[in-house]
C-alpha positions in Angstrom: -9.1 -14.2 11.3 -7.2 -13.6 8.1 -8.8 -13.6 4.7 -7.0 -15.5 1.9 -6.9 -13.6 -1.4 -5.8 -14.9 -4.8 -4.7 -11.8 -6.7 -5.3 -11.5 -10.4 -1.5 -11.5 -10.9 1.4 -12.5 -8.8 2.1 -9.9 -6.1 5.7 -9.5 -4.8 6.4 -13.1 -5.8 3.3 -14.4 -4.0 0.3 -16.2 -5.6 -1.8 -16.0 -2.5 -2.0 -13.2 0.1 -3.5 -13.3 3.6 -5.2 -10.0 4.6 -6.3 -8.9 8.0 -10.1 -8.5 8.1 -9.7 -4.8 9.1 -7.1 -2.5 7.3 -4.7 -0.4 9.3 -5.5 2.6 7.1 -7.9 3.1 4.2 -8.2 5.5 1.2 -9.9 7.9 3.6 -6.7 8.2 5.6 -4.7 9.3 2.5 -4.2 13.0 2.5 -2.5 13.0 -0.9 -1.2 10.6 -3.6 1.4 12.1 -5.8 3.1 10.6 -8.9 6.9 10.9 -8.6 10.1 9.2 -9.6 12.4 7.1 -7.4 15.8 6.2 -8.9 14.3 6.6 -12.4 11.3 4.4 -11.6 7.7 5.8 -11.5 6.4 5.8 -8.0 3.4 7.0 -6.0 4.1 9.0 -2.8 1.3 8.5 -0.3 0.9 11.2 2.4 -1.4 10.1 5.3 -3.4 12.2 7.8 -1.9 12.7 11.2 -4.2 10.1 12.8 -3.3 7.6 10.1 0.4 8.3 10.5 0.1 7.6 14.2 -1.8 4.3 13.5 0.9 3.2 11.0 3.7 4.1 13.4 2.1 2.1 16.2 1.2 -0.9 14.0 4.6 -1.0 12.3 6.5 -1.0 15.6 4.8 -4.2 16.8 5.0 -5.8 13.3 8.7 -5.5 12.5 9.8 -8.4 10.2 6.2 -9.1 9.3 4.4 -8.3 6.1 2.3 -5.3 5.0 0.0 -5.7 2.0 -1.2 -2.6 0.2 -4.4 -3.3 -1.7 -6.6 -1.3 -4.1 -10.2 -2.3 -4.7 -9.7 -5.4 -2.5 -6.7 -6.6 -4.6 -3.2 -6.6 -3.1 -0.8 -4.6 -5.3 2.3 -4.9 -3.2 3.5 -6.9 -0.2 6.5 -5.7 1.7 8.4 -6.7 4.8 8.3 -4.1 7.6 11.9 -3.2 8.6 11.2 -0.3 10.9 8.8 2.4 11.8 6.3 3.7 9.2 4.7 7.1 9.5 3.3 10.0 7.5 4.6 9.0 4.1 4.9 5.8 2.1 6.5 5.4 -1.3 5.2 2.8 -3.7 7.5 2.0 -6.6 5.5 1.1 -9.7 8.2 -1.1 -11.4 6.8 -4.3 -10.0 3.2 -3.4 -9.6 2.0 -4.0 -13.2 0.5 -0.6 -13.2 -0.3 0.2 -16.8 -1.9 3.6 -15.8 -0.1 5.2 -12.8 -2.6 8.1 -12.8 -5.5 5.7 -12.4 -3.7 3.9 -9.7 -3.1 7.2 -7.8 -6.8 8.1 -8.1 -7.8 4.7 -6.8 -5.4 5.0 -3.9 -7.2 8.3 -3.1 -10.5 6.5 -3.2 -11.7 8.4 -6.3 -13.9 6.8 -8.9 -12.2 5.6 -12.1 
């Protein structure tokens, strides 16, 4: 099942990431991606559709203490441990993402062309 990906740069301290063949949610499930600040760090707040929020909630409840990878254009940008229930919104802090252009990253997360 899982697909081994070697990111172009280290992601969350990992040199290799294993991705499920089918994503839990995709860019089509993102209702909005908004640039914001979190504790003086640039971040992107993702708001998902109601259906996607339900999928994330169900998936996260059976995957507590496992890993979630967020990828853009097939490349993981962050890997995080699931500590509880996910839902309608997800905040991605950009301090460790190597995002030189947060606006471009937000557009890519929305599934828009560069």
